[in-house]
C-alpha positions as a LaTeX table, in Angstrom:
\begin{tabular}{lrrr}
\hline
Residue & $x$ (\AA) & $y$ (\AA) & $z$ (\AA) \\
\hline
Met1 & 276.79 & 174.29 & 50.23 \\
Ala2 & 278.66 & 175.34 & 53.37 \\
Lys3 & 281.44 & 177.87 & 53.16 \\
Gln4 & 284.84 & 176.70 & 54.44 \\
Val5 & 286.50 & 179.02 & 56.92 \\
Thr6 & 290.21 & 179.57 & 56.51 \\
Met7 & 292.50 & 180.60 & 59.35 \\
Thr8 & 292.67 & 184.20 & 58.08 \\
Glu9 & 288.90 & 184.77 & 57.95 \\
Thr10 & 286.88 & 185.96 & 60.90 \\
Val11 & 284.29 & 183.65 & 62.37 \\
Asp12 & 280.76 & 184.90 & 63.02 \\
Ala13 & 278.99 & 184.19 & 66.33 \\
Ala14 & 276.95 & 181.27 & 64.96 \\
Thr15 & 280.01 & 179.49 & 63.61 \\
Ala16 & 282.04 & 180.16 & 66.78 \\
Asp17 & 279.69 & 177.93 & 68.78 \\
Ser18 & 279.76 & 175.05 & 66.30 \\
Pro19 & 281.29 & 171.74 & 67.47 \\
Ala20 & 283.80 & 171.81 & 64.61 \\
His21 & 285.08 & 175.24 & 65.64 \\
Arg22 & 285.38 & 174.21 & 69.31 \\
Thr23 & 287.37 & 171.14 & 68.25 \\
Leu24 & 289.67 & 173.32 & 66.14 \\
Lys25 & 290.22 & 175.70 & 69.08 \\
Arg26 & 291.10 & 172.77 & 71.40 \\
Ala27 & 293.51 & 171.33 & 68.84 \\
Thr28 & 295.41 & 174.60 & 68.46 \\
Arg29 & 296.09 & 175.11 & 72.20 \\
Ala30 & 299.72 & 174.70 & 73.12 \\
Gln31 & 300.35 & 171.44 & 74.97 \\
Pro32 & 303.19 & 171.23 & 77.48 \\
Ser33 & 306.25 & 169.54 & 76.03 \\
Lys34 & 307.33 & 166.13 & 77.26 \\
Arg35 & 310.23 & 167.81 & 79.06 \\
Gln36 & 307.86 & 170.21 & 80.83 \\
Gln37 & 305.64 & 167.28 & 81.81 \\
Leu38 & 308.69 & 165.40 & 83.14 \\
Ile39 & 309.78 & 168.42 & 85.17 \\
Arg40 & 306.26 & 168.71 & 86.62 \\
Leu41 & 306.28 & 165.01 & 87.62 \\
Leu42 & 309.72 & 165.27 & 89.21 \\
Ser43 & 308.89 & 168.52 & 91.01 \\
Ala44 & 306.26 & 166.83 & 93.16 \\
Lys45 & 307.27 & 166.32 & 96.79 \\
Ala46 & 307.31 & 162.52 & 96.39 \\
Gly47 & 308.90 & 162.66 & 92.94 \\
Ala48 & 308.27 & 159.81 & 90.49 \\
Asp49 & 309.69 & 156.41 & 89.65 \\
Val50 & 310.58 & 155.15 & 86.17 \\
Ala51 & 307.35 & 153.12 & 85.89 \\
Met52 & 305.19 & 156.17 & 86.64 \\
Ile53 & 307.07 & 158.37 & 84.19 \\
Asp54 & 306.91 & 155.84 & 81.35 \\
Arg55 & 303.19 & 155.31 & 82.03 \\
Lys56 & 302.41 & 159.07 & 82.05 \\
Leu57 & 304.62 & 160.03 & 79.10 \\
Gly58 & 304.44 & 156.84 & 77.05 \\
Trp59 & 308.20 & 156.33 & 77.14 \\
Gln60 & 310.26 & 153.20 & 77.55 \\
Pro61 & 312.49 & 152.90 & 80.65 \\
His62 & 315.72 & 153.64 & 78.78 \\
Thr63 & 314.17 & 156.84 & 77.41 \\
Val64 & 313.18 & 157.92 & 80.92 \\
Arg65 & 316.75 & 157.40 & 82.16 \\
Ala66 & 318.15 & 159.31 & 79.17 \\
Ala67 & 315.76 & 162.22 & 79.86 \\
Leu68 & 316.85 & 162.27 & 83.51 \\
Ser69 & 320.47 & 162.43 & 82.36 \\
Gly70 & 319.54 & 165.26 & 80.00 \\
Leu71 & 318.00 & 167.22 & 82.87 \\
Arg72 & 321.15 & 166.74 & 84.94 \\
Lys73 & 323.28 & 167.85 & 82.01 \\
Ala74 & 321.09 & 170.97 & 81.69 \\
Gly75 & 321.88 & 171.87 & 85.29 \\
Tyr76 & 318.95 & 170.40 & 87.23 \\
Lys77 & 319.74 & 168.78 & 90.57 \\
Val78 & 317.96 & 165.41 & 90.29 \\
Glu79 & 317.92 & 163.24 & 93.41 \\
Ala80 & 317.52 & 159.45 & 93.24 \\
Ala81 & 316.25 & 157.82 & 96.43 \\
Arg82 & 315.36 & 154.21 & 97.20 \\
Pro83 & 312.41 & 154.40 & 99.62 \\
Gly84 & 312.84 & 150.87 & 100.96 \\
Glu85 & 313.97 & 147.34 & 100.27 \\
Gly86 & 312.49 & 146.01 & 97.03 \\
Arg87 & 310.90 & 149.33 & 96.05 \\
Ala88 & 311.63 & 151.30 & 92.89 \\
Val89 & 314.03 & 154.23 & 92.89 \\
Arg90 & 312.17 & 157.55 & 93.00 \\
Tyr91 & 313.57 & 160.61 & 91.28 \\
Arg92 & 312.81 & 164.23 & 92.07 \\
Ile93 & 314.16 & 167.64 & 91.21 \\
Leu94 & 315.80 & 169.41 & 94.12 \\
Ala95 & 316.93 & 172.51 & 92.25 \\
Ala96 & 316.37 & 173.83 & 88.74 \\
Ala97 & 319.10 & 175.02 & 86.40 \\
Ser98 & 319.87 & 178.66 & 87.10 \\
Ser99 & 318.57 & 179.90 & 83.74 \\
Asp100 & 315.43 & 177.76 & 84.04 \\
Ala101 & 314.67 & 178.41 & 87.72 \\
Glu102 & 311.73 & 180.73 & 87.12 \\
Ser103 & 310.20 & 178.65 & 84.33 \\
Ala104 & 310.65 & 175.41 & 86.30 \\
Ser105 & 308.86 & 176.85 & 89.32 \\
Ala106 & 306.03 & 177.99 & 87.02 \\
Ile107 & 305.84 & 174.51 & 85.48 \\
Ala108 & 305.82 & 172.88 & 88.92 \\
Ala109 & 303.01 & 175.17 & 90.00 \\
Gly110 & 301.05 & 174.31 & 86.86 \\
Arg111 & 301.14 & 177.82 & 85.40 \\
Ala112 & 302.99 & 176.96 & 82.20 \\
\hline
\end{tabular}
């Protein structure tokens, strides 16, 4: 019978290479929050439209607009631009909130 490993026990070298242990390690990695993902999308030079954001984050359009409002309320400078007749409005972050400036630039660069 196999011994179950709890989180407080050390794992020997043979167990560390097992598929179950690798899956557990992947599952425990911190994933970027939806807000961080949104900031990364909006920090791109071209920005993102509502359809792209709801596709990437799995949100509905009204949730995307609410999140954009939340970023503005938090102090982010969010620009809305219509690239041409009949095309969707594209949003992008021009400036981060003063307290989040360093973390936003790290998120945009993919370091967070």
